[in-house]
C-alpha positions in Angstrom: 53.1 3.6 65.6 51.0 0.9 63.9 52.9 -1.4 61.6 52.1 -1.0 57.9 51.3 -4.5 56.7 49.2 -6.1 54.0 45.7 -7.1 55.0 45.8 -10.4 56.9 44.4 -13.3 54.8 44.2 -16.2 57.2 42.9 -16.7 60.8 46.4 -17.1 62.0 47.4 -13.8 60.4 44.4 -12.0 61.9 45.3 -13.5 65.3 48.8 -12.1 65.0 47.5 -8.7 63.9 45.2 -8.3 66.8 47.8 -9.4 69.3 50.2 -6.9 67.8 47.7 -4.1 67.6 47.2 -4.2 71.4 50.7 -2.8 71.8 50.5 -0.2 68.9 47.9 2.2 70.2 47.9 5.9 69.7 48.7 8.1 72.7 45.6 9.9 74.0 46.2 13.0 76.2 43.5 12.3 78.8 45.1 14.9 81.1 43.7 17.6 78.9 40.4 17.0 80.7 37.0 18.4 79.7 37.3 20.3 76.4 33.8 20.2 75.0 32.1 23.6 74.5 28.5 23.9 75.4 27.5 23.8 71.7 29.6 20.7 71.1 28.2 18.9 74.1 24.7 19.6 72.9 25.6 18.2 69.5 27.5 15.0 70.3 26.8 14.0 73.9 23.7 11.8 73.3 25.2 10.3 70.2 28.5 9.3 71.8 26.5 7.9 74.7 24.7 5.6 72.3 27.8 4.5 70.4 29.6 3.9 73.7 26.8 1.5 74.7 27.0 -0.2 71.3 30.7 -0.8 71.6 30.3 -2.4 75.1 28.9 -5.8 74.1 30.5 -8.8 75.8 29.9 -10.8 72.7 28.7 -14.0 74.5 26.5 -15.3 71.7 29.0 -14.4 69.0 31.8 -16.2 71.0 29.5 -19.2 71.3 28.9 -19.4 67.6 32.6 -18.9 66.8 33.5 -21.7 69.2 31.0 -24.0 67.4 32.6 -23.0 64.1 36.1 -23.6 65.4 35.1 -27.0 66.7 33.6 -28.0 63.4 36.4 -26.7 61.2 39.5 -26.9 63.5 40.1 -23.2 62.9 40.9 -22.3 66.5 43.0 -19.3 65.4 39.7 -17.7 64.3 38.2 -18.1 67.7 41.2 -16.5 69.3 41.2 -13.7 66.7 37.5 -13.1 67.4 38.2 -12.9 71.2 40.8 -10.2 70.5 38.4 -8.4 68.2 35.8 -8.4 71.0 38.5 -7.1 73.4 39.2 -4.2 71.0 35.5 -3.3 70.8 35.4 -3.3 74.6 38.5 -1.0 74.7 36.6 1.4 72.5 33.7 1.3 75.0 36.0 2.0 77.9 37.8 4.9 76.1 34.5 6.4 75.0 33.2 6.0 78.6 36.3 7.7 80.0 35.7 10.6 77.6 32.1 10.9 78.6 33.0 10.8 82.3 35.7 13.4 81.9 33.1 15.7 80.3 30.5 15.1 83.0 28.2 13.1 80.7 26.6 10.0 82.3 26.8 6.6 80.6 23.6 4.9 79.5 22.6 1.3 80.1 20.4 0.8 77.1 19.5 2.5 73.8 17.0 1.8 71.1 19.5 1.4 68.3 21.8 -0.9 70.4 18.8 -3.0 71.3 17.9 -3.4 67.7 21.4 -4.5 66.6 21.7 -7.0 69.5 18.3 -8.6 68.7 19.2 -8.9 65.0 22.5 -10.5 65.8 20.8 -13.3 67.7 17.6 -13.5 65.6 18.4 -16.9 64.1 21.4 -17.8 66.1 24.2 -18.5 63.6 27.7 -17.2 63.1 26.9 -15.9 59.6 23.9 -13.9 60.8 25.8 -12.4 63.7 28.6 -11.3 61.4 26.3 -10.0 58.8 24.7 -7.7 61.3 28.0 -6.9 63.0 29.7 -5.8 59.7 26.7 -3.6 59.0 27.3 -1.7 62.2 31.1 -1.7 61.6 30.8 -0.1 58.2 28.5 2.6 59.4 30.8 3.2 62.3 33.6 4.0 59.8 31.5 6.8 58.5 30.2 8.0 61.8 33.6 8.4 63.6 35.0 10.3 60.7 32.1 12.7 60.9 32.2 12.9 64.7 35.9 13.9 64.5 34.8 16.9 62.5 32.0 17.8 64.9 34.3 18.9 67.7 37.6 20.6 68.5 38.2 18.3 71.5 41.8 17.0 71.0 40.9 14.0 73.2 37.8 13.0 71.2 39.5 13.7 67.8 42.5 11.5 68.8 40.2 8.8 70.1 38.3 8.8 66.8 41.7 8.4 65.0 42.3 5.2 67.0 38.8 3.8 66.6 38.9 4.4 62.9 42.2 2.6 62.5 40.7 -0.3 64.4 37.3 -0.3 62.6 38.8 -0.4 59.1 40.5 -3.7 60.1 37.4 -4.9 61.8 35.4 -4.6 58.6 38.1 -6.5 56.6 38.2 -9.2 59.3 34.4 -9.7 59.3 34.2 -9.5 55.5 36.7 -12.2 55.0 35.0 -14.5 57.5 31.5 -13.8 56.0 33.0 -14.6 52.6 34.2 -18.0 53.8 30.8 -18.8 55.3 28.9 -17.9 52.2 31.3 -19.3 49.6 29.6 -22.7 49.6 26.4 -21.3 48.3 25.2 -21.4 44.7 25.0 -18.4 42.6 21.3 -17.6 43.1 21.1 -18.3 46.9 24.2 -16.0 47.2 22.5 -13.3 45.2 19.4 -13.5 47.5 21.7 -13.3 50.5 23.4 -10.2 49.2 20.1 -8.6 48.4 19.0 -9.2 52.0 22.3 -7.8 53.3 21.8 -4.6 51.3 18.3 -4.2 52.6 19.6 -4.6 56.2 22.3 -2.1 55.5 19.9 0.5 54.0 17.6 0.2 57.0 20.5 0.5 59.5 21.7 3.7 57.7 18.2 5.2 58.1 18.0 4.3 61.8 21.5 5.7 62.5 20.7 8.9 60.7 17.4 9.4 62.5 19.0 8.9 66.0 22.4 10.6 65.4 21.6 13.3 62.9 22.4 16.1 65.4 26.0 14.9 65.7 26.2 14.1 62.0 25.0 17.5 61.0 27.5 19.1 63.4 30.2 17.3 61.6 29.0 18.6 58.2 27.3 15.5 57.0 23.8 15.9 55.6 21.7 12.9 54.9 22.8 12.7 51.2 26.5 12.8 52.0 26.0 10.3 54.9 24.1 7.9 52.7 26.7 8.2 49.9 29.6 7.7 52.3 28.0 4.7 53.9 27.4 3.0 50.6 30.9 3.8 49.4 32.3 2.0 52.5 29.8 -0.9 51.9 30.9 -1.3 48.3 34.6 -1.4 49.4 33.9 -4.1 51.9 31.7 -6.3 49.7 33.6 -5.8 46.5 36.6 -7.2 48.3 34.4 -10.2 49.4 33.4 -11.0 45.9 37.0 -10.8 44.6 38.1 -13.2 47.4 35.2 -15.6 46.5 36.2 -15.6 42.8 39.9 -16.2 43.7 38.9 -19.0 46.0 36.8 -20.7 43.4 39.6 -20.5 40.8 42.0 -22.1 43.3 39.5 -24.9 44.0 38.8 -25.5 40.3 
């Protein structure tokens, strides 16, 4: 069972969380084998293939930017926490790949949506931009895996979605906190422009994910309106938390 703790607030606490989480994973009954029906396979196979590819990034550029940040700030705990975060994402990819293989669905080497997100993360080449793009994908993933869980009766996939959702909620908090630190030095208006651009990126990403994954989303009972609403609810939860932390930080520095 995963420990019930408050949200980590420092890089050292996040490092401890990720180290602990490696040993508190849910049990997945892989021996159940292939459970997808023909209709379920038609609905989710392509979508899971694409998300599996998206989770499989080695994070080389992100790691490089984080190392530069750690060297500049002395926050080496952040670098280690980020390495553990990347390892969790790669675990998701391995588990999704195992699920696909069990069900006789081939893995894919490249997808359009994954390519778009990878290019955006390295468009300018900074830790902030990489995290801004990454948190966009993580927030949408929270909604996606909850819907995917409803799209199938496969006990393996549903349990795997449980695990990924537990991880993704923490991933969003982890990235939101770091993004808040990086943006906290900005003035009021530059920060507003940054947030406006972030919202535009998120809106575009939601549309792309809907277009390419609507078959699985519809199978899970999520029409465009509900998908759009749920994505923005998760977005608001993540970024409202950022703004509260920024206000608290400014009060402490005052």
